[in-house]
C-alpha positions as CSV (number, residue, x, y, z in Angstrom):
1,M,94.2,112.8,111.0
2,K,92.0,110.2,109.3
3,Q,93.7,106.9,108.7
4,W,97.2,108.4,109.3
5,L,98.3,105.3,111.0
6,C,97.4,103.1,108.1
7,L,99.2,105.4,105.7
8,F,102.2,105.4,108.0
9,V,102.4,101.6,107.9
10,C,102.2,101.6,104.1
11,L,105.0,104.2,103.8
12,W,107.0,102.4,106.4
13,S,106.9,98.9,105.0
14,G,106.2,99.4,101.3
15,A,108.0,102.5,100.2
16,G,111.6,102.3,101.3
17,A,112.5,105.6,99.7
18,L,110.1,107.4,102.1
19,R,111.1,105.5,105.2
20,A,112.2,107.9,107.9
21,D,115.5,107.2,109.6
22,T,115.5,105.6,113.0
23,V,118.3,106.4,115.4
24,A,119.9,104.5,118.2
25,V,122.0,106.2,120.9
26,L,124.5,103.9,122.6
27,P,126.0,104.5,126.1
28,F,129.1,106.6,125.9
29,F,132.4,104.9,126.7
30,N,134.1,105.8,130.0
31,T,137.8,106.4,129.3
32,A,138.5,106.8,133.0
33,K,139.7,103.9,135.1
34,S,136.9,104.3,137.6
35,A,133.8,102.3,136.8
36,D,132.0,104.5,139.3
37,L,131.7,107.1,136.5
38,D,129.9,104.8,134.1
39,W,126.7,106.5,135.0
40,I,127.8,109.5,133.0
41,G,127.9,107.5,129.8
42,E,124.3,106.2,130.5
43,S,123.2,109.8,131.3
44,L,124.6,111.1,128.0
45,A,122.8,108.4,126.1
46,E,119.5,108.9,127.9
47,T,119.5,112.7,127.7
48,T,120.4,112.6,124.0
49,R,117.5,110.2,123.4
50,Q,115.0,112.4,125.1
51,A,116.3,115.5,123.4
52,L,116.2,114.0,119.9
53,S,112.8,112.3,120.5
54,S,111.3,115.6,121.6
55,Q,112.1,117.0,118.1
56,G,110.3,114.2,116.3
57,I,113.2,111.8,115.6
58,L,112.4,108.1,115.9
59,L,114.5,106.5,118.6
60,R,115.2,103.0,119.8
61,D,114.8,103.0,123.6
62,R,117.3,101.9,126.2
63,E,115.6,98.4,126.5
64,D,116.1,97.7,122.8
65,Q,119.7,98.7,123.1
66,Q,120.3,96.5,126.1
67,E,118.6,93.5,124.3
68,A,120.9,94.1,121.3
69,Y,124.0,94.1,123.5
70,R,122.8,90.8,125.1
71,R,122.3,89.1,121.7
72,L,125.7,90.2,120.5
73,T,127.3,89.3,123.9
74,I,128.7,92.9,124.2
75,R,129.7,93.8,127.7
76,P,128.0,96.9,129.1
77,Y,130.1,100.1,128.8
78,A,132.6,98.4,126.6
79,Q,134.4,100.5,124.0
80,L,133.0,99.6,120.7
81,T,134.8,99.1,117.4
82,R,133.4,100.4,114.1
83,A,132.4,96.8,113.3
84,S,130.6,96.5,116.7
85,V,128.7,99.7,116.1
86,I,127.6,98.4,112.7
87,K,126.5,95.1,114.2
88,V,124.5,96.8,116.9
89,G,122.8,99.0,114.3
90,E,122.0,95.9,112.2
91,T,120.5,94.2,115.2
92,L,118.4,97.2,116.1
93,D,117.4,97.8,112.5
94,V,118.3,101.5,112.6
95,E,119.8,103.7,109.9
96,Q,121.8,106.0,112.2
97,V,123.8,105.1,115.3
98,V,125.1,107.7,117.8
99,Y,128.0,106.6,119.9
100,G,130.9,108.2,121.7
101,Q,133.0,108.5,124.7
102,F,133.8,110.9,127.6
103,T,137.0,111.8,129.4
104,F,137.1,112.9,133.0
105,T,139.9,114.9,134.5
106,P,140.0,115.2,138.3
107,P,140.5,118.6,139.8
108,E,144.1,119.6,140.5
109,A,145.3,120.4,144.0
110,G,144.8,124.1,144.8
111,Q,142.1,124.7,142.2
112,P,138.8,126.4,143.3
113,K,136.2,123.9,144.5
114,T,135.2,121.8,141.5
115,K,134.3,118.2,140.8
116,G,136.6,118.0,137.8
117,S,136.2,118.5,134.1
118,L,134.7,116.6,131.2
119,R,135.2,116.3,127.5
120,L,132.3,114.7,125.6
121,A,132.8,113.4,122.1
122,A,130.2,111.8,119.8
123,K,129.9,110.5,116.2
124,V,127.1,109.3,114.0
125,L,127.4,106.1,111.9
126,D,125.1,106.3,108.8
127,R,124.5,102.7,108.0
128,K,122.7,103.5,104.7
129,R,125.8,105.2,103.3
130,M,128.3,103.4,105.5
131,R,130.0,106.5,106.6
132,R,130.8,108.3,109.8
133,S,130.1,111.9,110.7
134,Q,132.7,114.3,112.0
135,E,133.3,114.3,115.7
136,F,131.0,116.5,117.8
137,N,132.4,117.5,121.1
138,V,132.0,119.8,124.1
139,S,134.1,120.4,127.2
140,G,133.4,121.9,130.7
141,A,133.0,121.3,134.4
142,L,131.4,118.2,135.7
143,E,129.0,120.5,137.6
144,D,127.7,121.7,134.2
145,L,126.9,118.2,132.9
146,A,123.3,119.1,132.0
147,R,124.4,122.1,130.0
148,L,127.1,120.1,128.2
149,Q,124.7,117.3,127.3
150,S,122.2,119.8,125.9
151,H,124.9,121.4,123.7
152,L,126.0,118.1,122.4
153,A,122.4,117.0,121.7
154,W,121.9,120.3,119.7
155,Q,125.0,119.4,117.5
156,L,123.7,116.0,116.9
157,L,120.2,117.3,116.1
158,Q,121.6,119.7,113.5
159,Y,123.3,116.7,111.8
160,L,120.4,114.3,112.0
161,Q,117.8,117.0,111.2
162,P,119.6,119.6,109.1
163,N,116.7,122.1,109.3
164,P,115.5,121.9,112.9
165,T,112.3,123.8,113.7
166,L,113.9,125.4,116.8
167,T,116.8,127.8,117.2
168,E,119.6,126.7,119.4
169,E,118.5,129.2,122.1
170,S,114.9,127.8,122.1
171,F,116.2,124.2,122.1
172,L,118.4,124.8,125.1
173,S,115.6,126.6,127.0
174,L,113.6,123.3,126.8
175,H,116.4,121.6,128.7
176,P,117.3,123.8,131.7
177,P,120.3,123.1,133.9
178,V,120.0,120.3,136.5
179,R,122.1,119.6,139.5
180,V,124.7,117.0,138.7
181,E,123.9,115.1,141.9
182,A,120.3,114.9,140.8
183,M,121.4,113.6,137.4
184,E,123.5,111.0,139.0
185,S,120.7,109.7,141.2
186,Y,118.3,109.7,138.3
187,T,120.7,107.7,136.1
188,R,121.5,105.2,138.8
189,G,117.8,104.7,139.2
190,M,117.3,104.1,135.5
191,I,120.1,101.5,135.3
192,S,119.1,99.7,138.5
193,T,117.6,96.3,138.1
194,R,115.5,96.4,141.3
195,A,112.3,98.3,141.4
196,E,112.7,99.5,144.9
197,N,116.2,100.8,144.2
198,K,114.9,102.6,141.1
199,I,112.2,104.3,143.2
200,N,114.7,105.3,145.9
201,F,117.2,106.8,143.5
202,L,114.5,108.6,141.5
203,Q,112.9,110.0,144.6
204,Q,116.3,111.2,145.7
205,A,116.8,112.9,142.4
206,A,113.4,114.7,142.8
207,R,114.5,115.9,146.2
208,L,117.9,117.1,145.1
209,D,116.5,119.1,142.2
210,P,112.7,119.7,142.2
211,N,113.0,121.2,138.7
212,F,114.3,118.0,137.3
213,T,110.9,116.9,136.1
214,Q,112.1,113.8,134.2
215,S,112.4,112.1,137.6
216,Y,108.7,112.7,138.1
217,V,107.9,111.1,134.8
218,E,109.9,108.0,135.5
219,L,108.4,107.7,139.0
220,G,105.0,107.9,137.4
221,R,105.8,105.2,134.9
222,L,107.2,102.9,137.6
223,Y,104.1,103.3,139.9
224,Y,101.8,102.9,136.8
225,E,103.6,99.6,136.0
226,K,103.1,98.5,139.6
227,K,99.3,99.4,139.1
228,D,99.6,101.9,141.9
229,Y,97.6,104.4,139.8
230,R,97.0,107.1,142.4
231,T,100.6,107.4,143.3
232,A,101.5,107.4,139.6
233,A,99.1,110.2,139.0
234,N,100.5,112.2,142.0
235,W,103.9,112.2,140.4
236,L,102.8,112.7,136.8
237,Q,100.7,115.7,137.7
238,K,103.8,117.6,138.8
239,V,105.2,117.7,135.3
240,P,104.9,121.3,133.9
241,V,103.3,122.1,130.6
242,N,106.6,123.3,129.1
243,A,108.4,120.0,129.9
244,P,109.7,118.0,126.9
245,G,107.3,115.2,126.2
246,Y,104.5,116.8,128.2
247,R,101.7,115.5,126.0
248,E,102.9,111.9,126.3
249,T,103.2,112.4,130.1
250,N,99.7,113.8,130.3
251,F,98.4,110.8,128.3
252,L,99.9,108.5,130.9
253,L,98.4,110.7,133.6
254,G,95.0,110.2,131.9
255,L,95.5,106.4,132.0
256,A,96.5,106.5,135.6
257,R,93.4,108.6,136.5
258,Y,91.2,106.3,134.4
259,Y,92.4,103.1,136.1
260,A,92.1,104.8,139.5
261,G,88.4,105.4,138.8
262,E,88.8,109.2,138.5
263,Y,87.0,109.5,135.2
264,T,86.4,113.2,135.2
265,A,90.1,113.9,135.9
266,A,91.1,111.3,133.3
267,A,88.9,113.1,130.7
268,R,90.5,116.4,131.5
269,A,94.0,115.0,131.0
270,F,93.1,113.3,127.7
271,E,91.3,116.4,126.5
272,Q,94.3,118.6,127.1
273,V,96.4,116.3,124.9
274,A,93.7,116.0,122.2
275,T,93.5,119.8,121.9
276,S,96.9,119.9,120.3
277,M,97.4,116.3,119.2
278,P,94.1,114.5,118.4
279,L,95.6,111.1,117.8
280,N,93.2,108.2,117.5
281,E,94.3,106.6,120.7
282,V,93.8,109.9,122.6
283,L,90.3,110.4,121.3
284,N,89.4,106.8,122.1
285,D,90.5,107.0,125.7
286,L,89.0,110.5,126.0
287,G,85.7,109.1,124.8
288,L,85.9,106.2,127.2
289,A,86.7,108.4,130.2
290,Q,83.8,110.7,129.2
291,A,81.4,107.7,128.9
292,R,82.3,106.6,132.4
293,A,81.8,110.1,133.7
294,N,78.5,110.4,131.8
295,Q,79.7,113.3,129.7
296,P,77.8,114.2,126.5
297,D,80.8,114.2,124.1
298,A,81.8,110.6,124.7
299,L,80.3,109.0,121.6
300,N,81.5,111.9,119.4
301,N,85.1,111.4,120.4
302,L,84.8,107.6,120.1
303,R,83.5,108.0,116.5
304,R,86.3,110.4,115.7
305,A,88.8,107.8,116.8
306,A,87.1,105.1,114.6
307,E,87.0,107.5,111.6
308,G,90.7,108.1,112.1
309,D,91.5,104.4,111.8
310,Q,88.7,102.3,110.3
311,T,90.8,99.1,110.4
312,D,91.1,98.9,114.2
313,P,88.3,96.8,115.7
314,A,88.8,98.2,119.2
315,Y,87.4,101.5,118.1
316,Q,84.3,99.9,116.7
317,F,83.9,97.7,119.8
318,N,84.0,100.7,122.1
319,I,81.3,102.6,120.3
320,G,79.2,99.4,120.2
321,Y,79.8,98.8,123.9
322,V,78.8,102.3,125.0
323,L,75.7,102.2,122.7
324,W,74.7,98.8,124.2
325,K,75.0,100.1,127.7
326,R,72.8,103.0,126.8
327,G,70.1,100.9,125.2
328,D,70.7,101.7,121.5
329,Y,70.7,98.0,120.5
330,D,70.4,98.5,116.8
331,G,73.4,100.9,116.7
332,A,75.4,98.6,119.0
333,A,74.7,95.6,116.8
334,A,75.9,97.4,113.7
335,R,79.2,98.2,115.5
336,F,79.7,94.7,116.8
337,R,79.1,93.3,113.2
338,A,81.9,95.7,112.1
339,V,84.2,94.3,114.8
340,L,83.5,90.7,113.6
341,D,84.1,91.7,110.0
342,R,87.6,92.7,111.1
343,D,88.1,89.9,113.6
344,P,85.7,86.9,113.4
345,S,87.3,85.3,116.4
346,D,86.3,88.1,118.8
347,K,84.2,86.3,121.4
348,Q,83.2,89.3,123.4
349,A,81.9,91.0,120.2
350,S,79.9,87.8,119.3
351,L,78.3,87.6,122.7
352,L,77.4,91.3,122.8
353,L,76.0,91.2,119.2
354,E,73.7,88.4,120.4
355,R,72.6,90.4,123.4
356,A,72.1,93.5,121.3
357,M,70.0,91.6,118.8
358,Q,67.9,90.3,121.7
359,H,67.6,93.9,123.0
360,S,69.0,92.6,126.3
361,G,71.1,95.2,128.1
362,P,73.6,94.9,131.0
363,K,72.3,93.4,134.3
364,P,73.5,94.5,137.7
365,A,75.0,91.2,138.8
366,E,76.4,90.3,135.4
367,T,80.2,90.9,136.0
368,K,81.4,89.1,132.9
369,L,80.1,91.9,130.7
370,A,81.3,94.8,132.9
371,N,84.5,96.9,132.2
372,L,85.0,95.6,128.7
373,E,86.2,98.9,127.3
374,R,89.3,98.6,125.1
375,V,91.7,101.3,126.3
376,K,94.7,102.3,124.2
377,E,97.9,102.5,126.2
378,K,100.4,103.2,123.5
379,Y,100.9,106.9,122.6
380,Q,102.2,107.3,119.0
381,E,102.9,111.0,118.6
382,T,106.5,110.5,117.4
383,A,105.3,108.2,114.6
384,Y,102.6,110.7,113.6
385,L,105.0,113.7,113.5
386,Q,107.5,111.6,111.5
387,L,104.8,110.8,108.9
388,K,103.8,114.5,108.8
389,T,107.4,115.4,108.1
390,L,107.6,112.9,105.3
391,L,104.5,114.1,103.6
392,E,105.1,117.8,103.9
393,P,107.6,118.1,101.1
394,A,105.2,116.5,98.7
395,K,102.5,119.2,99.3
């Protein structure tokens, strides 16, 4: 893992031939006259993003897409021309753009109970080669929307990643069926602009289908953003180990536990992620949680994070800060000097270096030097997996 992030940046910015494709998935156009069905187009886009991202494909998120629409003055849910798709792709700086439409057919009189039928169709615009893919499509009952979305996502995955690591059966098993009512509530929560409405819709989705774990993830994110860390943790801990994106969810759970002051539980969450994905940011936060919980492996994990990315002053600072609090002033001073070598303007490091040189440790009433740990909140598994994919053919 050492210095993988630095290497990734070099490959990303300096070696165009090695740059991995980034993908944007746009809301699917609603061909029906009822705007009340627009949520299906959003659901298709969101589900496709999650499915492709879980397989290591770099995705632009929904917020990026919305900002691109705003800049280009494109109306939400409008049917896009080929030129518009190209402009959105340029604005988002992506190589591949997934877009499409869906057609809803209401049930005929006398049919067995059904909510109607859907036909989903998608294409991929390759901006590098300026060509479009063939049309990918699936059809079925509205009640089977989750299954239809997963089948469509599999077709797109095969096109974007010609040699997927999973079989279709394994891929579909990662995305089990969800009640369409729960999917509607979830999507309406995602597109709502008011936090309280988001929470209400997502909680309704969780009640309608307790197996729809993505609603737990989003509720956890919302409460985390509101700094209600204990409530966030209560939702995030419900996500099962086999759920897509589980490691990232568990990383967020670790952060929620840490900020709630539950350091032993935070360390457990980070350690579970680090066991299979020892990214620098995970090791850093694991070490900080262990330090707060007075666990013996704290410095070891902080040093592993610093070895993994020797350019990041935050990792050096955290080691110095823990050493300073433990009374290892010479060791702390060396780390604070390393911070200032990388960032001479770091006032906290300057102050702590002076204190370390004076062999002056923390004092009970000295609040300005308390809680200075530099926690990493951005989880970068997708970038790491993409880099690993790029480098494997060269081995």
